[in-house]
C-alpha positions as CSV (number, residue, x, y, z in Angstrom):
1,M,14.4,-22.3,4.6
2,S,16.7,-24.2,2.5
3,A,18.2,-23.1,-0.7
4,P,16.4,-24.1,-4.1
5,A,17.4,-27.2,-5.6
6,H,18.8,-25.3,-8.7
7,A,21.0,-22.9,-6.7
8,R,22.5,-25.6,-4.4
9,G,26.3,-26.1,-4.6
10,G,27.2,-22.5,-5.4
11,P,26.9,-20.8,-8.9
12,A,29.7,-21.2,-11.3
13,T,29.9,-17.6,-12.3
14,A,30.3,-16.1,-8.9
15,T,33.5,-14.5,-8.0
16,R,34.8,-14.6,-4.3
17,R,34.6,-10.8,-2.9
18,A,35.4,-9.0,0.1
19,V,33.2,-6.1,0.9
20,L,34.1,-3.3,3.3
21,W,31.3,-1.3,4.5
22,V,30.7,1.7,6.8
23,P,27.2,1.7,8.4
24,D,25.2,4.7,7.5
25,W,27.9,6.3,5.6
26,P,26.1,9.8,4.4
27,V,25.2,10.4,8.2
28,A,28.7,9.4,9.4
29,A,30.2,11.6,6.9
30,A,28.1,14.6,7.5
31,A,28.5,14.5,11.1
32,R,32.4,14.3,10.9
33,A,32.2,17.4,8.7
34,A,29.9,19.1,11.0
35,G,32.1,18.1,14.1
36,I,29.5,16.1,15.6
37,G,30.2,13.0,17.9
38,A,29.4,9.6,16.5
39,D,27.4,8.7,19.5
40,A,25.1,11.7,18.9
41,P,21.5,11.3,17.2
42,A,21.9,12.3,13.7
43,A,20.2,12.2,10.4
44,V,20.7,13.3,6.8
45,L,17.6,15.1,5.3
46,H,17.2,15.0,1.4
47,G,14.1,16.5,0.0
48,R,11.4,15.6,2.4
49,G,12.6,12.6,4.0
50,M,15.6,11.3,6.3
51,V,17.9,9.3,3.8
52,A,20.5,8.1,6.4
53,V,19.9,7.7,10.3
54,S,22.7,7.2,12.8
55,A,22.4,4.2,15.3
56,A,21.6,6.5,18.3
57,A,18.7,8.3,16.4
58,R,17.3,4.7,15.4
59,A,17.5,3.8,19.0
60,A,15.2,6.9,19.6
61,G,12.6,5.8,17.1
62,V,13.7,7.7,14.0
63,R,13.7,5.7,10.6
64,R,14.6,6.4,7.1
65,G,12.0,8.1,5.3
66,H,10.7,10.2,8.2
67,G,10.0,13.7,7.5
68,K,11.6,16.3,9.6
69,R,8.8,17.0,12.0
70,Q,8.2,13.4,12.4
71,A,11.8,12.7,13.2
72,Q,12.0,15.6,15.6
73,R,9.0,14.4,17.3
74,A,10.6,11.0,18.0
75,C,13.9,12.6,19.0
76,P,13.9,16.4,19.9
77,E,17.4,16.4,20.3
78,L,18.0,14.9,16.8
79,E,20.9,16.8,14.8
80,I,19.6,17.1,11.2
81,L,22.4,17.4,8.5
82,P,22.1,18.5,4.7
83,Y,22.5,16.0,1.9
84,D,25.7,16.3,0.0
85,E,26.8,13.7,-2.4
86,G,30.3,15.3,-3.1
87,R,31.3,15.5,0.6
88,D,30.0,11.9,1.2
89,A,32.6,11.0,-1.4
90,R,35.5,13.3,-0.4
91,E,35.2,11.9,3.3
92,F,35.2,8.4,1.9
93,E,38.8,9.0,0.5
94,A,40.2,8.5,4.0
95,V,38.4,5.1,4.4
96,A,39.8,3.9,1.1
97,A,43.2,5.2,1.5
98,A,43.2,3.3,4.9
99,A,42.0,0.0,3.0
100,E,44.6,0.6,0.4
101,E,47.4,0.0,3.1
102,V,46.1,-3.4,3.8
103,V,45.4,-4.6,0.2
104,A,45.9,-3.1,-3.3
105,G,43.1,-2.7,-6.0
106,V,40.3,-1.5,-3.9
107,E,37.3,-0.2,-5.8
108,I,34.7,2.3,-4.7
109,S,31.4,1.1,-5.7
110,R,29.8,3.7,-4.0
111,P,30.8,6.1,-0.9
112,G,30.5,3.9,2.1
113,L,31.1,0.5,0.2
114,L,34.5,-0.9,-1.1
115,M,34.9,-4.1,-3.3
116,I,38.1,-5.9,-2.7
117,P,39.3,-9.3,-4.5
118,A,39.2,-11.4,-1.8
119,E,41.1,-14.6,-2.8
120,G,44.7,-12.9,-3.3
121,A,44.4,-10.8,-0.4
122,A,43.2,-13.5,1.7
123,R,46.1,-15.7,0.9
124,F,48.6,-12.7,1.4
125,H,47.2,-12.4,5.0
126,G,47.1,-16.0,5.7
127,S,43.3,-16.1,5.8
128,E,40.0,-14.0,5.3
129,E,39.6,-13.5,8.9
130,A,42.8,-11.9,9.1
131,L,42.2,-9.8,6.2
132,A,39.0,-8.7,7.8
133,E,40.7,-7.9,11.0
134,A,43.5,-6.0,9.3
135,L,41.0,-4.0,7.2
136,V,38.9,-3.0,10.4
137,G,42.0,-2.0,12.3
138,A,43.4,0.2,9.6
139,V,40.1,1.9,8.8
140,A,39.5,2.7,12.6
141,E,43.2,3.9,12.9
142,V,43.6,6.2,9.8
143,S,40.0,7.5,9.4
144,G,38.4,7.0,12.8
145,H,35.4,5.4,11.2
146,E,34.2,2.0,12.4
147,C,33.4,-0.4,9.5
148,A,32.3,-4.0,8.8
149,V,33.9,-6.5,6.5
150,G,32.5,-9.6,5.1
151,A,33.1,-12.1,2.3
152,A,30.9,-14.4,0.0
153,D,30.7,-15.5,-3.5
154,G,28.9,-13.0,-5.5
155,L,28.0,-9.3,-5.3
156,L,24.8,-9.3,-3.3
157,A,26.0,-12.3,-0.7
158,A,29.2,-10.3,-0.4
159,I,27.4,-7.0,0.5
160,M,24.9,-8.7,2.9
161,A,27.9,-10.6,4.5
162,A,29.4,-7.4,5.3
163,R,26.3,-5.7,6.8
164,S,26.4,-9.0,9.1
165,S,30.3,-9.0,9.7
166,V,30.2,-12.7,8.4
167,L,32.5,-14.7,6.3
168,V,30.3,-17.1,4.0
169,P,32.1,-20.4,3.2
170,A,32.6,-21.0,-0.6
171,G,29.7,-22.2,-2.3
172,R,27.4,-21.4,0.4
173,S,26.0,-18.1,-1.0
174,P,22.7,-19.4,-2.3
175,E,21.9,-20.8,1.2
176,F,22.9,-17.6,2.9
177,L,20.7,-15.5,0.6
178,A,17.8,-17.8,0.6
179,D,16.1,-16.3,3.8
180,A,16.9,-12.8,3.0
181,P,13.8,-10.4,2.0
182,V,13.5,-9.6,-1.8
183,E,14.1,-5.9,-0.5
184,A,17.9,-6.8,-0.2
185,L,18.0,-6.9,-3.9
186,S,18.4,-3.1,-3.9
187,L,21.7,-3.1,-2.0
188,A,23.3,-4.5,-5.1
189,A,22.1,-1.7,-7.2
190,M,25.0,1.0,-7.3
191,E,23.3,3.7,-9.3
192,R,20.0,5.8,-8.4
193,R,18.3,4.8,-11.6
194,Q,19.0,1.4,-10.9
195,R,17.9,1.5,-7.8
196,E,14.6,3.1,-8.7
197,G,14.0,0.1,-11.0
198,V,14.9,-2.6,-8.5
199,E,12.7,-1.0,-6.0
200,D,9.7,-1.1,-8.5
201,L,10.5,-4.7,-9.1
202,V,10.6,-5.3,-5.2
203,S,7.1,-3.6,-4.9
204,V,5.6,-5.9,-7.5
205,L,7.1,-9.1,-6.0
206,T,5.7,-8.2,-2.6
207,R,2.5,-7.5,-3.7
208,L,2.4,-11.1,-5.5
209,G,3.3,-12.6,-2.1
210,I,6.9,-13.3,-3.0
211,T,8.9,-12.2,0.0
212,T,12.2,-13.8,0.2
213,L,15.0,-14.5,-2.4
214,A,14.6,-18.3,-2.1
215,Q,10.8,-17.9,-3.1
216,F,12.0,-15.5,-6.0
217,T,14.9,-17.5,-7.4
218,A,12.9,-20.7,-7.4
219,L,10.7,-19.2,-10.2
220,P,11.9,-20.3,-13.8
221,A,14.3,-17.9,-15.2
222,G,12.5,-17.7,-18.5
223,D,9.2,-16.9,-16.8
224,V,11.0,-14.2,-14.9
225,L,12.5,-12.5,-18.0
226,A,9.2,-12.7,-19.8
227,R,7.4,-10.9,-16.8
228,F,9.8,-8.6,-15.6
229,G,12.3,-8.0,-18.4
230,P,15.9,-7.3,-17.8
231,V,15.7,-6.1,-14.4
232,G,14.1,-9.2,-13.3
233,R,16.7,-11.2,-15.1
234,W,19.4,-9.3,-13.1
235,A,17.7,-9.8,-9.9
236,H,17.1,-13.4,-10.5
237,R,21.0,-14.1,-10.8
238,I,21.8,-11.7,-8.1
239,G,19.5,-13.5,-5.9
240,R,21.2,-16.8,-6.7
241,G,24.5,-15.5,-5.6
242,E,25.8,-14.9,-9.1
243,D,27.7,-11.9,-10.5
244,V,26.4,-9.8,-13.5
245,R,29.2,-7.7,-14.5
246,P,29.2,-8.6,-18.2
247,P,32.3,-10.5,-19.4
248,V,35.0,-8.6,-21.2
249,L,34.0,-9.3,-24.8
250,R,36.8,-7.3,-26.3
251,R,39.8,-5.2,-24.8
252,S,41.4,-2.6,-26.9
253,E,44.9,-3.0,-28.0
254,E,46.2,-0.5,-25.3
255,D,44.4,1.0,-22.4
256,I,42.3,4.1,-23.2
257,E,43.6,6.9,-21.1
258,V,43.2,10.7,-21.2
259,A,45.8,12.9,-19.4
260,Y,45.7,16.6,-18.2
261,E,48.6,18.6,-17.1
262,F,48.1,21.4,-14.8
263,E,49.9,24.5,-16.0
264,E,50.0,25.6,-12.3
265,P,50.0,23.0,-9.7
266,A,46.4,22.9,-8.5
267,E,46.0,23.4,-4.6
268,R,42.5,24.8,-4.3
269,V,39.3,23.1,-4.7
270,E,37.9,25.7,-7.1
271,Q,40.5,24.7,-9.8
272,L,39.3,21.3,-10.1
273,T,35.8,21.5,-11.6
274,L,36.4,22.6,-15.0
275,V,39.5,20.1,-15.0
276,A,37.2,17.1,-14.1
277,A,34.5,18.0,-16.7
278,E,37.1,18.4,-19.5
279,S,38.8,15.0,-18.7
280,S,35.7,13.3,-18.4
281,R,34.5,14.7,-21.6
282,R,37.6,13.6,-23.6
283,L,37.4,10.0,-22.0
284,D,33.9,9.8,-23.2
285,E,34.8,10.8,-26.6
286,A,37.7,8.5,-26.9
287,L,35.6,5.7,-25.8
288,L,33.2,6.4,-28.5
289,A,35.7,6.8,-31.1
290,A,37.0,3.4,-30.3
291,G,33.4,2.0,-30.4
292,V,33.8,0.7,-26.7
293,R,32.5,1.0,-23.2
294,C,34.1,0.5,-19.7
295,S,32.5,-0.4,-16.5
296,R,35.5,0.9,-14.3
297,V,37.7,4.0,-14.5
298,R,40.9,4.4,-12.9
299,I,41.6,8.1,-11.6
300,A,45.3,8.8,-11.0
301,A,47.0,11.9,-10.1
302,R,50.7,13.0,-9.6
303,T,51.6,15.7,-6.7
304,E,54.1,18.1,-6.6
305,R,56.3,15.9,-4.4
306,G,56.3,13.3,-6.9
307,D,53.5,11.1,-5.3
308,T,51.3,8.9,-7.5
309,L,47.5,8.8,-6.1
310,E,45.2,6.2,-7.7
311,R,41.7,5.3,-7.1
312,V,39.2,3.1,-9.1
313,W,35.4,4.1,-9.4
314,R,32.7,1.8,-10.8
315,T,30.5,3.2,-13.7
316,D,27.3,1.8,-14.8
317,V,25.5,4.3,-16.7
318,G,26.0,2.6,-20.2
319,S,25.9,4.7,-23.2
320,R,23.2,7.1,-22.8
321,A,24.1,10.5,-24.5
322,G,26.1,12.7,-22.1
323,A,25.5,10.4,-19.1
324,F,29.0,8.9,-18.9
325,S,30.8,12.2,-18.9
326,R,28.4,14.0,-16.3
327,H,28.6,10.9,-13.9
328,M,32.6,10.6,-14.2
329,A,32.9,14.4,-14.0
330,D,31.4,14.4,-10.4
331,R,33.5,11.5,-9.4
332,V,36.5,12.8,-10.8
333,R,36.0,16.3,-8.9
334,W,35.2,14.5,-5.7
335,Q,38.2,12.4,-5.8
336,L,40.6,15.2,-6.5
337,E,39.0,17.3,-3.9
338,G,39.6,14.2,-1.4
339,W,43.1,14.1,-2.3
340,L,43.6,17.8,-1.7
341,S,41.7,18.0,1.6
342,G,42.1,14.3,2.8
343,T,44.8,12.3,4.6
344,A,46.1,10.2,1.8
345,N,48.2,12.9,0.1
346,G,51.0,12.6,2.7
347,P,51.2,14.4,6.1
348,E,50.1,17.7,4.5
349,P,48.4,17.8,1.2
350,A,50.6,18.3,-1.5
351,P,49.4,20.2,-4.9
352,L,48.4,18.2,-8.0
353,T,50.4,18.6,-11.0
354,S,48.7,16.1,-13.4
355,L,45.8,13.9,-13.8
356,S,45.1,10.8,-15.9
357,L,41.7,8.8,-16.4
358,T,41.9,5.2,-17.7
359,A,39.3,3.1,-18.8
360,Q,39.1,-0.5,-17.3
361,D,37.0,-3.5,-18.3
362,V,36.8,-2.3,-21.9
363,I,33.9,-4.0,-24.0
364,A,32.3,-3.5,-27.4
365,L,29.8,-0.8,-27.7
366,G,26.4,-2.3,-27.6
367,D,27.5,-5.0,-25.4
368,E,27.5,-3.3,-22.0
369,Q,24.8,-3.6,-19.4
370,A,23.5,0.0,-19.8
371,F,20.1,0.2,-17.9
372,L,18.7,-2.7,-15.9
373,W,15.3,-2.1,-17.9
374,G,16.7,-1.8,-21.4
375,G,18.7,0.1,-23.9
376,A,19.8,3.8,-24.4
377,S,18.0,6.6,-26.0
378,G,19.2,9.7,-27.1
379,A,15.6,11.0,-27.0
380,D,15.6,10.5,-23.2
381,S,18.4,12.6,-22.8
382,R,17.1,15.4,-25.0
383,A,13.9,15.3,-23.1
384,Q,15.7,15.6,-19.8
385,R,17.8,18.6,-20.9
386,T,14.6,20.3,-21.9
387,V,13.0,19.5,-18.5
388,E,16.1,20.8,-16.6
389,R,15.9,23.8,-18.9
390,M,12.2,24.6,-17.9
391,Q,13.1,23.9,-14.3
392,S,16.0,26.5,-14.6
393,L,13.5,29.2,-15.9
394,L,10.5,28.6,-13.8
395,G,12.0,27.5,-10.5
396,S,12.5,24.0,-8.9
397,D,9.2,23.5,-7.8
398,A,7.5,24.4,-11.0
399,V,8.2,21.2,-12.9
400,L,7.2,17.9,-11.1
401,A,7.6,14.3,-11.5
402,V,4.8,11.7,-10.5
403,R,5.4,8.5,-8.7
404,E,3.1,6.2,-7.0
405,Q,2.8,5.9,-3.2
406,G,0.5,4.1,-0.9
407,G,-3.0,5.1,-0.2
408,R,-6.4,4.3,-0.3
409,S,-7.9,6.7,-2.9
410,P,-6.4,7.4,-6.6
411,R,-5.4,10.9,-5.2
412,D,-3.7,9.8,-2.0
413,R,-1.7,7.5,-4.2
414,V,0.0,10.2,-6.5
415,L,3.0,11.6,-5.2
416,A,4.2,14.7,-7.0
417,A,7.8,16.0,-6.6
418,P,10.0,18.6,-8.1
419,W,11.8,17.1,-11.0
420,G,15.4,15.5,-10.3
421,Q,14.6,15.4,-6.3
422,E,14.6,11.9,-4.7
423,V,11.7,12.4,-2.6
424,P,10.6,9.3,-0.2
425,A,7.3,8.5,-0.5
426,A,5.3,9.3,2.7
427,R,3.2,6.2,2.4
428,K,4.7,2.6,1.1
429,V,2.9,0.9,-1.9
430,E,3.6,-2.4,-0.4
431,H,1.8,-1.8,2.8
432,P,-2.0,-3.0,3.3
433,W,-4.5,-0.4,2.5
434,P,-7.8,-1.5,3.7
435,G,-10.7,0.2,2.0
436,R,-8.5,0.9,-1.0
437,I,-10.5,1.6,-4.2
438,P,-10.0,-1.5,-6.3
439,D,-8.0,-1.7,-9.6
440,P,-8.0,-0.8,-12.4
441,A,-6.9,2.8,-11.3
442,P,-9.0,5.7,-13.1
443,A,-7.3,7.4,-16.2
444,T,-7.9,10.9,-14.9
445,V,-7.8,12.3,-11.7
446,L,-9.0,15.9,-11.5
447,P,-6.7,18.6,-10.2
448,L,-9.4,19.5,-7.6
449,P,-12.7,17.5,-7.0
450,E,-15.9,19.0,-8.5
451,P,-19.1,19.0,-6.8
452,M,-21.8,16.4,-8.3
453,Q,-25.0,15.0,-7.4
454,V,-26.1,11.4,-7.1
455,L,-29.9,10.8,-7.2
456,D,-32.4,8.0,-6.7
457,A,-35.1,7.1,-9.1
458,G,-37.5,9.8,-7.8
459,G,-35.0,12.4,-7.9
460,S,-34.2,12.7,-4.5
461,P,-30.5,12.9,-3.4
462,V,-28.7,9.7,-2.4
463,I,-26.4,10.2,0.9
464,V,-24.2,7.8,2.9
465,D,-25.8,7.4,6.3
466,R,-24.3,6.8,9.6
467,R,-23.7,3.2,8.9
468,L,-21.7,4.1,5.9
469,A,-24.4,2.6,3.5
470,L,-26.3,4.3,0.5
471,T,-29.9,5.5,1.1
472,A,-31.1,4.4,-1.9
473,P,-29.7,3.0,-5.2
474,P,-28.0,5.5,-7.5
475,T,-30.1,6.0,-10.6
476,W,-29.3,9.5,-12.0
477,V,-26.2,11.6,-11.8
478,R,-25.9,15.3,-12.3
479,L,-22.7,17.1,-13.1
480,Q,-21.9,20.7,-13.6
481,A,-22.9,22.5,-16.5
482,D,-19.5,24.3,-17.0
483,P,-16.7,21.9,-15.4
484,G,-14.1,24.5,-16.6
485,K,-15.5,27.3,-14.6
486,A,-16.4,25.1,-11.8
487,R,-12.8,24.3,-10.7
488,A,-12.2,27.4,-8.9
489,A,-15.6,27.2,-7.1
490,A,-14.9,23.8,-6.3
491,A,-11.7,24.8,-4.7
492,R,-14.0,27.2,-2.5
493,R,-16.6,24.6,-1.9
494,H,-14.2,21.6,-1.0
495,P,-14.4,20.9,2.8
496,A,-10.7,21.5,3.2
497,A,-11.5,25.4,2.1
498,G,-13.6,25.9,5.1
499,H,-16.7,27.4,3.5
500,L,-19.1,26.4,0.8
501,G,-19.1,29.3,-1.5
502,E,-22.0,29.9,-4.3
503,E,-24.2,27.2,-5.6
504,P,-22.9,25.7,-8.9
505,T,-24.9,25.7,-12.0
506,W,-26.1,22.0,-12.7
507,G,-26.4,20.2,-16.0
508,E,-28.9,17.7,-17.1
509,A,-29.3,14.5,-15.0
510,Q,-27.9,11.4,-16.8
511,P,-28.8,7.8,-16.3
512,V,-26.8,5.4,-14.6
513,E,-25.9,2.2,-16.2
514,A,-24.2,0.5,-13.3
515,W,-22.7,1.2,-10.0
516,A,-20.4,-0.5,-7.4
517,G,-19.8,0.6,-3.7
518,P,-19.6,2.2,-1.4
519,W,-16.3,1.9,0.1
520,P,-16.2,3.7,3.3
521,I,-12.9,4.9,4.6
522,A,-12.3,6.5,8.1
523,E,-9.1,7.7,8.7
524,R,-7.4,9.1,11.9
525,W,-10.5,9.0,13.9
526,W,-8.6,9.6,17.1
527,S,-7.2,13.1,16.0
528,A,-8.7,16.4,15.1
529,D,-8.0,15.9,11.5
530,A,-10.1,12.9,11.3
531,S,-11.7,12.1,7.8
532,R,-14.7,10.0,7.0
533,R,-15.6,9.5,3.4
534,A,-16.9,6.8,1.0
535,Y,-16.4,6.2,-2.8
536,L,-18.8,5.1,-5.4
537,Q,-18.0,4.0,-8.9
538,V,-20.9,5.1,-11.6
539,A,-21.1,3.9,-15.2
540,L,-23.3,6.4,-17.1
541,R,-25.7,5.0,-19.9
542,R,-24.9,6.7,-23.2
543,A,-25.4,5.6,-26.7
544,D,-21.5,6.0,-27.2
545,G,-20.9,4.1,-24.0
546,G,-20.6,6.5,-21.3
547,P,-17.5,7.2,-19.0
548,A,-17.4,5.7,-15.5
549,L,-16.9,8.0,-12.6
550,L,-15.4,7.9,-9.3
551,A,-17.5,9.9,-6.7
552,A,-16.5,10.7,-3.2
553,F,-19.2,11.4,-0.4
554,S,-17.6,13.7,2.2
555,A,-19.2,16.5,4.5
556,G,-22.9,15.7,3.1
557,Q,-21.7,16.3,-0.3
558,W,-20.6,14.1,-3.4
559,W,-17.5,15.1,-5.2
560,L,-16.5,14.1,-8.8
561,E,-12.7,12.7,-7.9
562,A,-11.8,11.0,-11.1
563,I,-12.9,9.4,-14.7
564,Y,-12.3,6.0,-16.0
565,D,-11.7,5.5,-19.9
């Protein structure tokens, strides 16, 4: 597929970038820390699913998102390793140090991904091919990790070039990106909240039949902004091969820097936590006092031997209350721990005597690109602190957050996970779901289904026969007289409970205004836990406009599943 007409010739706002990428970094770092060989099948488990899988595990059938049992069924000898973001950052310091021996000014976008200004480095080494060879060789020699290097115009194109180990000619990034799936947009989102916003956008685009970047970028930019908001505008520009880092509208007269001098040289990791938090808080306060924000922070430290260690980290959290200091505190701590335990601090790690944080790419407060979907809110931060406090009092599993996942019924499409945990959905929204209940979704899904009766004109029960058809048109519906009390009985009566319990008390029969269905669903017919059920939508006739109900017929019984407003 050729590039869209408006994108041919290359965007004017793209910067030539080189990207160094270590495949499957979380599992590579975890395996190195655990002393597991690179050829062993291994995966990193976070929440209920695998977030990174080694090449050997993929060859055995393990995939990202697989649960623990599913992954072990595919590969019984799989090494399952714990998720640790701090470990990933510390281990990546050896890779960054190796790259810095080849070119100065590397930028850590996230552990596993380095950004390098390509033009100057390529001129120094003679060509981009020579630069790539030097980087790959240095990383393999110093850190022992295999990496890939690519170069292109624009952020997303450079990342995808690295993942394919190609050098995209200048001006050809739009054509290079044209056939890429829209799922590739999430590769350019560096923060977790950004990735979630982009993944939601990708889900919508896929359901609309827009599957490639060429199809997406062919849409008028104004229409994309109107329909999808700031995240759509960001994705539209990224998909055309442009850069989206905001221009430096105003720089301060002097660099904004905070420094910390250790009273005693720091040589233990335990000494660094408070130092990282305090330094990050002071930098946050200095930026707010100056009315500015920054998109990068240079972390520098001096050792007892007089060596100066530097590293640049990217930050895209905007001006959310307290978010910047917490975000940077983690990265400063990881970086200091990496210097104390890594190979970048000389043959033997030397104690640290001072630390400085310098804000780079400083811009006026309010002009920064905060969240992809809009501005900042102090109320959001206060709500998050409140929820985290509740979680600390009640337990991590007592406070749940709800997300959408794939499924046929409204109950199946709800994923409840502990607050703050990144739990991958067991079923993808974008997959086809034959027999799915049509939109709109009901407003209320009952915590437990409640028994109900569906009757014909003569008062006889209406059931779903073996052909998955209704035995008569629904004319009356009878609900329980006391739904509040009935929920406990419903738990006993539901087929999943294994027995029916006592007969509920029924209320008066209510007339049916309209009905639709049934939608039969037969799942896992080949297994012992096969499920056959049928769904029916029923609108009740009332003077005030009665509600609509979603009923499910299963095991010879009708169940009230949900209520429409």
